[in-house]
C-alpha positions as CSV (number, residue, x, y, z in Angstrom):
1,M,-21.4,8.0,-0.6
2,Y,-21.3,4.6,-2.1
3,V,-18.3,2.3,-1.3
4,K,-17.4,-0.5,-3.7
5,W,-16.7,-3.0,-1.0
6,N,-16.0,-5.8,-3.5
7,K,-12.9,-3.8,-4.6
8,L,-11.9,-2.1,-1.4
9,L,-11.9,-5.2,0.9
10,P,-9.5,-7.3,-1.2
11,H,-7.1,-4.4,-1.5
12,I,-7.1,-3.8,2.3
13,V,-6.6,-7.6,3.0
14,V,-3.7,-7.8,0.5
15,W,-2.1,-4.7,1.9
16,L,-2.4,-5.8,5.5
17,A,-1.1,-9.3,4.7
18,T,1.9,-7.8,2.9
19,E,2.6,-5.4,5.7
20,F,2.5,-8.2,8.3
21,C,4.7,-10.5,6.3
22,L,7.3,-7.9,5.5
23,S,7.3,-6.6,9.0
24,F,7.8,-10.1,10.3
25,L,10.8,-10.5,8.0
26,G,12.2,-7.1,8.8
27,L,11.6,-5.7,5.4
28,D,9.0,-3.0,6.3
29,E,10.9,-0.4,4.2
30,L,10.1,-2.4,1.1
31,A,6.4,-2.2,2.0
32,D,6.6,1.5,2.5
33,Y,8.4,1.9,-0.9
34,S,5.7,-0.2,-2.6
35,E,3.1,2.2,-1.1
36,F,5.0,5.1,-2.6
37,I,5.3,3.4,-6.0
38,F,1.6,2.5,-6.3
39,E,0.3,5.9,-5.1
40,K,-1.5,7.6,-7.9
41,N,-1.2,11.3,-6.8
42,V,2.5,11.9,-6.2
43,I,3.8,15.4,-6.4
44,V,7.4,15.6,-7.6
45,N,9.4,18.8,-7.0
46,L,12.3,19.0,-9.5
47,A,13.7,22.3,-8.2
């Protein structure tokens, strides 16, 4: 399996920095919400 490190590593660094900053400010829920928004495969049940 080939990993595209030049794309993966910056995404991980940005995500970790965002999590750290928002947790420090007490806004971790905002970080969790952004993870939900940017998730590509979200299943929505409209029942």
